[in-house]
N, C-alpha and C positions, 0 to 999 in steps of 0.2 A: 627508376635512378634515384640516388641520392640528391636531395636539393642541397647547393651549396650557398652560402651567403657571402658576397664580397663586399668589405667595408673599405672605404678610403677615406683616410682623414686627411683632406687636402687643407692644409694649415696654410692660410695665405698671408705673408708680410705684405703689410699695407701701407700704402700712403695716403689714397685720398679715400675717405669714407664714402661709399655712393654705389647704390646698387641702383641702376636705371632700368627702365622696364626691358626686358630681356626678350628676346625671341627665340624658340627653341625648334629645331627640327632635328628628327632622327634620321641618320642614314646608316643603315646595316648594309654589310656586304653578306655574301651568303657565308653560312655557318661552315667552319670546316670540321670535320670528323662529324659523328654521331651522337657524342656524348657533350650536352650543354649544362650550363646551370644559369639560376635566376640571380639577377644584381638588384639589391635594394640600396639607393643613394638617398642621401641625405646631406643639403649644404647647410651651413649656418653662416649668413652674410647680414651684417647690419648696412643701413641705407643712408647715406647723405650726400646727396649730391653736391659739387662744386663745379667751377667753371675754370678756363684756361686764360691767361694773357698775362699782365703782371697781376700777381696772385696772392691772396692771404698765406702766409705762413701755415705749413700742415703741423699740427700737433699731434703729440704720442697720444694714443687711444683711437684715433681714426682707423677705418678699416676699407679694404681694396673693394672698388666697384668690379663686379665682373658681368659682363654683357652676354658671353659667350664661352661655352666650353667645349674642346674638342677632346674626346676620349678614346684612347686606343687600346685595345687588350691585343698582345702580341706573343708569339712562341718564340723566347730568346735563342732556343738551339739555331732557327734557322732563320729569324727577325720576321717572320710573315705573320702580318696583320690579322688577327682571327676575328675581329669585332670593331667597328668604329662608330663613335655616337658625335652627333653635334648636338648640345643640349643648350637650349635659351627659352625664351618666354612663348614661342609659338609651336612649340613640338610637345609631345607627349613622349615622357615626363617633360615637363617645363621646370626652369629654375624655381619659379614659384612651389611648384609641387615638392622640388627638393629642398626648400628651406622651411617647410612646415613639418608635415608628416614623413617625407621621405617618399620614394617611388621605386616601384619595380622595373629592372630592366631584365628582360626575359633572354635565353638562348645564347647566353655568352660561352663559345665553345670551351671544352674541358683542357684543350691543348694551351689555351693562355695561361701563361705561367708569369707574366710581367703587365704593368700597366704605366701608361705616359697618358699625362693629361697638358694641356696647353689653354690657357684663356687668354681672351682679346686678340687673338690673332688678326695683323692687320689685313683689311680687306684685299690689299694687292697681292697677298700670298694665296696660290692656289694649293689647297693640301691634299694630298691623295687620302683615298679612304679604303684602299686595297694595295695590296703587294707587299713590298718590304718597308718596316719601320725607319730604316736608314734615310730613305726618301723623304721623311719627316724631319730625321735629324740633321740632315745635311742641308736644309733651307737655310736662307740668309735672311736676315731681320735688319733693315736700315733705320737709321737712328731719327732720321726724318719723320718716321711713321709713328715714333714715340714721344710726342710733345705733349698730348693730352693725359695729364694725371689722371683722369678718369677711364682712361681706356689703355693702360700700360699692358704690354704683353707681360703674362704672368706663365711661370714655368718651373721645373724640377728636373732632377735626374730619375731616368725610369726606375720602379723600384720593383721588388718582388712580391708576387701573391703569395702570403704566408698561411699557414693552418692554425686557428684557434685550440688551443689545447688546455682549455681550463683557467681559472683563476679569475680576475677582474676581465669582464668581457669590453673590449675596445668599444663596443656597442650594445644597448640594452637589446637582449632577446637573443643573441649570437649562442650557438651551441658548440660543444665540443666537434672539432671536425671542420666546422665552417672555417671559409676562406675568405681572408681579409687582406688588405694593403694600407700602409699609412705614407701618404704622399705630402709634402711641404712644396707648396707655391710661393713663390716669390716673385717681385717685380722683377723685369730685366733690366733695369737702369738704376743708376745712381741718381739723387737728385740733389743740385746746388741752388740755394738761396740766398741771394745778396741784399744785405737790408738797407746798404748805400756806401758811401766814400767820404774820408773828410781829410782835406786840406791841414797840415801841423805846421807849426813854425810860425816866424815873421815876415817870410818874404812872400808867400802868395796871399794876394788879397781878392782873388776872383776866378773863376772858370768857369767853362761848360761842357757837359758831357754830350758828345756828338753820336757814341755809339758804344755798345759792348760785342765782342766778337769771339768767339769759342776757337781754338785753334790746338793742334797736338792732340785731336780725339779719333776715335773708332769709328769709323762710319757704319760697320756691320757687326753683327752677331750672330752665331752660329744657333739654332733653333735647339739642336739636340742638347747640348750640355751647357748652355748659355754663354760660351766663351767668346770674348771679343776677337775679331779676326783682323790681322795686321794686313796691311800697313796701316796708320795712321795718318790723318790728314793735317799736314803742318804746312802754313803759309809764309812761314819765316819772316825776316825782316823788310820784306817789299810793302812799303806803307800804300802802295796803290792797290794792294790786295784787300784791304779793310775798309770796304765800302759796298752798298748795295748793288747787286749786279755786277760786281768786279769780274774782269774777264777771266776764266779758268778757275773759279772759284764755285763753292756750294752756296755762297752768301747772295742766292737769289731772293726775289721778291717772295717767291713761295717758300721759303726757308725763313723768313722774317717771323721773329718770335720762336724759332727752334736753334736754330746755329748762331742767331745774331740777333741785334737790335739797333735800328738807327733811329734817333731823335729828333724829328723835324717839326717845332725848333727844336735845337739844342735846349737841354735842361741846364739852367743857371745856377748855379751854387749859391746858396744864403745861408743866414743865419750865424752864429758864433756857438760851437766852432763851424767853419765854413764847410757845407756838405752840400751833397746832391743825394735824394732818395727818390724811390718811386712815388707817385701819387695814386692814393694816399700813402702817409710816409709809413702806415701800419702795412703795408704789402710789400712785395720782395720781387726782384727781378728772379726770375727762376727759369733752372735750364736743366735738361736730362741728358745726361752721357752715359756710355757702355763702361762698364766696370775696366778697372786699369790697374795691375798690380804694382806698378813701379813705384820705388822708394827713391827714386834721383830727380831732381826737380827739373831737368830738360827732358824727361820720358813722361812727366805727368800732363794732364790736362792744363791746358794754358788760357786766361781770360785776358784779353786785349781791350782796355779801354781807353776810347779815342778822345781827346780833350781838344778845345780849342779856347779863344778867348782868354788864355790866361795872362792875369795882371798881377804886378807885383807892388809893394809898398815903395813909396817913394823914400830915396836915402838908402834902398838896400843895395843900390849898386847892380840890381840882377834884371836883366831884361828877357822874357820870354816869348819868341815870335812864332807865330803860325800854329800848326796842327802839332800836338803833342802824344806821346803815346805813353801810359801805365800798363806795365806788364805783369801780370800774376804768373808766376811758374810753379804750379802746384800748390799745395795748402799744407801747415802744419796743425798737428793737433792742440788746441786752445790749453790743454792740462800739460804736457810731455813736451811740446814744441818738436816732436817726431814729425817727418813728412808722412802723411798719411796716403794709404792706396783708397782708389774710389773702389768702393763695393757696392753690388748692385742689393737694393734695398735697404738701403741707409740715404738718410738727408744729411747733406753738410751746409750749416748754417754760417753766413758771414756776417758779423757784426759790423756796422759801422764804427763803431767804437774801437775794433780791431783792425779796420781798414783805414787807417792813417798813411798818408804819403807827404812828401816834401819836393822842393823843384831838384833835389838830387835823385829822385826816382823817375823824373819826366826825360823822355828820349824822342827824338825826331823820327825814329824808325822803331817799330816793335822790337823789344830787347828779347827774344825768344832762346838766346843761347848763353846770356849773362846773366848776372844778379839782377833780378826784378824786385818787386815787392812781395813778401812772404805774410801772407794771412793767417791767424788763426781760425780754425774752423770747431764747432762743435758738432759731434756726429750723432745724429737723433735716429736711433734705430725705428723702423716701421713697427707696428702692433702687429702681433701675430694674432690671427683670426682663424678659429678652427672651422674647418670646412669638412663635415662628415659623411662621406658616401658609404651606405651600407648595402653589401653584396650578398 
C-alpha cells in the first residue's frame, strides 16, 4: 500500500519558556480498518524553566513548556477515535525524539481524517483512549488546575488532515500525495500581571495591602473548543467573603496563589509616590483566568484589593477607618482606553504607574456593581513557537 506522511505543525502560543524533562508513553487502540499509514512527527520547542508564586514578568520571545501531548486521530463522520497516542519523555517515540530528528508513528488508520492534540492535561482528568472524540471534547477543566505557567493546558480546534499537492513542502521530504495537517496550540488561559499600586493625591499618607482576590471569573473551561463555561463565580459586596477559607467561597488555603493572595503580615506602603509592590519589586503578582469576551465592566474579571491601616494627612479633614476595598472592574487598553476582552494566550500587564487611587476609590465593601478603578493594561501576545509533526 502507499505510504502516507502526516505532518502536524503544532504552533504553540507560549508564555513560559520551558521544556521540562518529559515522560512519554504510547497508548494505541486497536486499528480500525485494514489500511494504515505511517506518521512522522517532529516538535520544535525551546527550553527555559521557570517557577510559580510571585513571579518575574514573562517576556516576548519565551516559549511554552510541554510536558506531555495527547494526540487523537479520528474519523469526522462518526467521531470515532481511530488512534490515540500519549507522548512524553519515557515512551517511544519521546518528546526528545520528536524535537531532534523526528520519529515515526506507524499504523494510523486510513479512516482518520481529523486530528486533535492536547498538551499538559491536568492529572485529575481521565482521558478516554477509544470511543468517540466528543468524550474528550466535553471534558471540563477547572481554573484551579491552571496556576502553574509551566504546565498550562495547551489546545486547539480540531483540524482536517490534508493532502500535499506540490509546491513548497510544509516539511522537508514530503512528496505529492502525502498527508499532513497544521495545528495551532495555544495556552488555555489569559495571564494578568500586576506590578503594584500607588496612592495619589494629598490625603492618603499610609496604607497596608492585606490581600488580592479574583471574582467574576469563569471556573471551568470546555476541553473541545476551549470556551469558558457559565456561570461566572461572583462574590459581590459581602466583605466577609474576601478572606482565606471564607464560608461558601473558593478562597480555600489550597487555592491561595491561584484565586487569591492573603499577605501575613500585610504589606505596608512606602516611598514616594506611596506604593506597594511584590518583593522583589521586579516581580509581579500573577493570576490566570479563562477567556471572557465581555466588553461591559460588570461582566469582566474583577480584582478586589483589600486594604487596612489607611492613614490620612493631618489637616485633610478625612478619616478612613477599618478595612477598605479597592475594586477593579475590568481593564482598559493602555492606548485606546477601550475595555478589553480577556483572551487566552495573552498577557495583560498592569503597571503601577497606571494603577493609581485616592480616597474616593475606597469603599467599606467591594464595589462590584458600580464605578471602581479602571486600569490601563498592555496586551502582550505570547510568542508563537513552531512545533512540526511529520506524518
